[in-house]
C-alpha positions as CSV (number, residue, x, y, z in Angstrom):
1,M,-59.3,3.2,-198.1
2,A,-56.5,0.9,-197.0
3,K,-55.4,3.5,-194.6
4,N,-59.0,3.8,-192.8
5,K,-59.0,0.1,-192.5
6,K,-55.8,0.0,-190.9
7,N,-56.7,2.9,-188.4
8,N,-60.1,1.1,-187.9
9,Y,-58.2,-2.3,-187.0
10,E,-56.0,-0.6,-184.4
11,V,-58.8,1.5,-183.0
12,N,-60.7,-1.7,-182.6
13,E,-57.2,-3.2,-181.1
14,F,-57.4,-0.6,-178.4
15,D,-60.8,-0.8,-177.4
16,E,-60.3,-4.5,-176.7
17,A,-57.0,-3.7,-174.6
18,L,-59.2,-1.2,-172.5
19,V,-61.6,-3.9,-171.5
20,A,-58.4,-6.3,-170.7
21,S,-57.1,-3.8,-168.7
22,K,-59.4,-2.9,-166.8
23,S,-58.9,-4.5,-163.4
24,F,-55.4,-3.1,-163.4
25,F,-56.8,0.6,-163.5
26,E,-59.0,-0.2,-161.2
27,K,-56.2,-0.4,-158.5
28,N,-54.6,2.5,-159.7
29,K,-56.8,5.5,-159.6
30,K,-54.5,7.9,-158.5
31,A,-53.5,8.9,-162.3
32,I,-53.2,12.7,-162.5
33,V,-55.1,13.8,-165.3
34,Y,-56.5,17.3,-166.4
35,G,-60.1,17.3,-166.0
36,G,-60.4,14.3,-163.9
37,S,-60.7,12.0,-166.7
38,A,-59.3,8.3,-167.4
39,L,-57.2,9.8,-170.4
40,L,-53.9,8.4,-168.7
41,A,-55.3,5.0,-168.1
42,I,-56.1,5.0,-171.6
43,I,-52.8,5.8,-172.7
44,I,-51.1,3.1,-170.0
45,A,-53.7,0.7,-171.9
46,A,-52.5,1.6,-175.3
47,L,-49.0,0.8,-174.1
48,L,-49.4,-2.6,-172.4
49,I,-50.9,-4.0,-175.7
50,H,-48.5,-2.0,-177.8
51,Q,-45.4,-3.2,-176.4
52,F,-46.3,-6.7,-177.4
53,Y,-46.1,-5.5,-181.1
54,I,-43.2,-3.8,-181.1
55,V,-40.9,-5.3,-178.4
56,P,-39.6,-9.0,-179.0
57,R,-38.3,-10.2,-175.9
58,N,-34.9,-11.8,-177.3
59,N,-32.4,-9.6,-175.6
60,K,-30.5,-7.6,-172.8
61,A,-32.7,-4.1,-173.6
62,N,-35.9,-5.7,-173.7
63,E,-35.5,-8.1,-170.7
64,S,-34.3,-4.9,-168.4
65,L,-37.6,-3.1,-170.0
66,F,-39.8,-6.3,-169.0
67,A,-38.2,-6.0,-165.4
68,A,-39.2,-2.7,-165.1
69,Q,-42.5,-2.9,-166.5
70,E,-43.4,-5.5,-163.8
71,L,-42.9,-2.6,-161.4
72,F,-44.9,-0.4,-163.0
73,M,-47.9,-2.4,-163.3
74,N,-47.7,-3.3,-159.6
75,G,-47.7,0.4,-158.9
76,E,-44.3,0.6,-158.1
77,Y,-43.3,4.1,-160.0
78,E,-40.2,5.1,-158.1
79,K,-38.5,1.8,-158.4
80,A,-39.8,1.4,-161.9
81,L,-38.5,4.6,-162.8
82,N,-35.1,4.4,-161.0
83,G,-34.5,0.7,-160.5
84,D,-35.0,-1.5,-157.4
85,G,-31.8,-2.5,-156.9
86,Q,-31.5,-5.6,-158.7
87,N,-33.1,-4.4,-162.3
88,M,-32.3,-1.4,-164.0
89,G,-35.6,1.3,-163.7
90,F,-37.0,3.1,-167.2
91,L,-34.6,6.1,-166.9
92,A,-31.5,3.5,-167.0
93,V,-33.0,1.6,-169.9
94,A,-33.7,4.7,-172.1
95,D,-30.2,5.6,-171.2
96,E,-28.2,2.6,-172.0
97,F,-30.3,1.3,-175.0
98,G,-31.6,4.5,-176.3
99,S,-31.2,3.7,-180.1
100,T,-33.2,0.2,-179.5
101,K,-37.1,0.1,-179.8
102,A,-36.8,-0.9,-176.0
103,G,-35.3,2.1,-175.3
104,N,-37.6,4.3,-177.0
105,L,-40.3,2.8,-175.2
106,A,-38.8,3.4,-171.8
107,H,-38.6,7.0,-172.4
108,L,-42.5,7.0,-172.6
109,Y,-43.1,4.8,-169.4
110,A,-40.6,6.9,-167.7
111,G,-42.9,9.7,-168.6
112,L,-45.9,7.9,-167.3
113,C,-44.2,7.2,-163.8
114,L,-43.3,10.7,-163.4
115,V,-47.0,12.0,-164.3
116,Q,-48.2,9.6,-161.6
117,T,-45.5,11.4,-159.1
118,E,-46.9,14.3,-160.1
119,K,-43.6,15.6,-161.5
120,F,-45.2,17.1,-164.7
121,Q,-42.0,19.1,-166.1
122,E,-39.8,16.0,-166.0
123,A,-42.6,14.1,-167.3
124,I,-43.0,16.1,-170.5
125,D,-39.2,16.0,-170.6
126,E,-38.9,12.2,-171.0
127,L,-42.4,11.9,-172.8
128,E,-40.6,14.5,-175.5
129,K,-38.0,12.1,-176.3
130,Y,-40.2,9.3,-177.3
131,S,-40.2,8.6,-181.3
132,S,-43.5,8.1,-182.7
133,C,-44.2,5.0,-184.3
134,G,-46.7,6.6,-186.4
135,D,-49.6,4.5,-185.1
136,A,-53.3,5.7,-184.7
137,M,-53.4,5.6,-180.9
138,V,-50.4,5.6,-178.7
139,S,-48.9,8.7,-180.3
140,P,-51.3,10.9,-180.3
141,S,-52.0,9.6,-176.7
142,V,-48.4,10.9,-175.8
143,I,-49.1,14.4,-177.1
144,G,-52.4,14.3,-174.8
145,T,-50.6,13.4,-172.0
146,I,-48.1,16.4,-172.4
147,A,-51.1,18.6,-172.7
148,N,-52.1,17.2,-169.7
149,C,-49.0,18.1,-168.0
150,F,-48.8,21.6,-169.2
151,A,-52.3,21.9,-167.9
152,E,-51.0,20.9,-164.4
153,L,-48.3,23.1,-164.6
154,G,-50.7,26.2,-165.4
155,Q,-49.5,26.7,-169.1
156,N,-53.1,26.4,-170.6
157,E,-52.4,28.1,-173.4
158,K,-49.6,25.3,-174.5
159,A,-52.0,22.8,-173.0
160,V,-54.4,23.7,-175.5
161,E,-52.3,23.9,-178.3
162,M,-51.0,20.1,-177.8
163,L,-54.9,18.9,-177.1
164,L,-55.5,20.2,-180.6
165,K,-52.9,18.6,-182.1
166,A,-53.5,15.4,-180.4
167,A,-57.2,15.6,-181.4
168,K,-56.2,16.2,-185.1
169,K,-53.4,13.4,-185.3
170,A,-55.7,10.7,-183.8
171,D,-58.5,11.7,-186.1
172,N,-60.9,9.0,-184.3
173,N,-63.9,8.3,-182.2
174,T,-62.1,7.2,-179.2
175,L,-59.6,9.8,-178.8
176,S,-60.2,12.8,-180.7
177,P,-63.3,13.9,-178.5
178,I,-61.7,13.6,-175.3
179,Y,-59.1,16.0,-176.5
180,L,-61.3,18.4,-177.8
181,I,-64.1,18.6,-174.7
182,Q,-60.6,19.3,-172.8
183,A,-59.7,22.0,-175.0
184,G,-63.0,23.5,-175.0
185,Q,-62.8,23.3,-171.3
186,I,-59.4,25.3,-171.1
187,Y,-61.1,27.7,-173.5
188,E,-64.0,28.5,-171.3
189,S,-61.5,29.2,-168.3
190,L,-59.9,31.5,-170.4
191,N,-63.1,33.3,-171.3
192,Q,-62.7,32.5,-175.2
193,N,-66.0,30.9,-175.7
194,E,-66.0,31.0,-179.5
195,K,-63.0,29.1,-179.3
196,A,-64.8,26.2,-177.0
197,L,-67.6,26.3,-179.3
198,D,-65.6,25.2,-182.3
199,C,-63.7,22.4,-180.4
200,Y,-67.4,21.0,-179.3
201,N,-69.2,21.5,-182.7
202,Q,-66.3,19.3,-184.3
203,I,-67.4,16.5,-182.2
204,K,-71.0,17.0,-183.4
205,T,-69.8,17.0,-187.1
206,K,-67.1,14.7,-187.1
207,Y,-67.1,12.2,-184.3
208,Q,-70.8,11.2,-184.0
209,Q,-70.2,7.4,-183.2
210,S,-68.2,8.8,-179.7
211,M,-69.4,8.2,-176.6
212,Q,-68.9,12.1,-176.3
213,Y,-71.3,13.1,-178.9
214,N,-74.6,12.3,-176.6
215,E,-73.4,14.9,-174.2
216,V,-71.7,17.3,-175.9
217,D,-75.2,19.1,-176.4
218,K,-74.9,20.2,-172.8
219,Y,-71.4,21.7,-173.7
220,I,-72.9,23.6,-176.6
221,E,-75.7,25.3,-174.6
222,R,-73.4,26.0,-171.7
223,V,-71.1,28.4,-174.1
224,K,-73.7,30.0,-176.1
225,K,-75.4,31.5,-173.2
């Protein structure tokens, strides 16, 4: 029971993060995400909040991360990734301070920068270096982003495998239905309608408080035809 309360608390904080970050994402609509969803925006929102919990700004690693993060928030993804001549980029922070929490988070931000610049394989490589903190939102979001990168590379079987993994790891009304719908859409593109139907039915049975619950019937009817 305590675990459920903790997860609900994290989900509520995450939803508040989305509202707080809305203006930032309105200025950054070029995020590349499979299916045209705002999934990457959700991930970034989570990271912007998450960093305040795990990164105290009291040493060089954190100061370097903060400088790169400022560039990231301004949409200067190449400079955020590689540095601007005065400040280190995420790649350098991750390399020099890899054993710190800031270095770990730098891998994640670097991956997001690479997604924004459509370097999907490099993004996967960076995101896979991120060590999960065991949280209910960011960790599954990272898996979901990796899945979207595989989809952009045309590796649909791997993409759907990762989407299902992300949905299972999140197991909440905020993220899981997003990944299940994406997985279902990929299955449909592969003419595997029974597997697609299973994804949609999971939303009907497990995530009745989600936004996607009200529209999942149309997906179910489509694959039943």
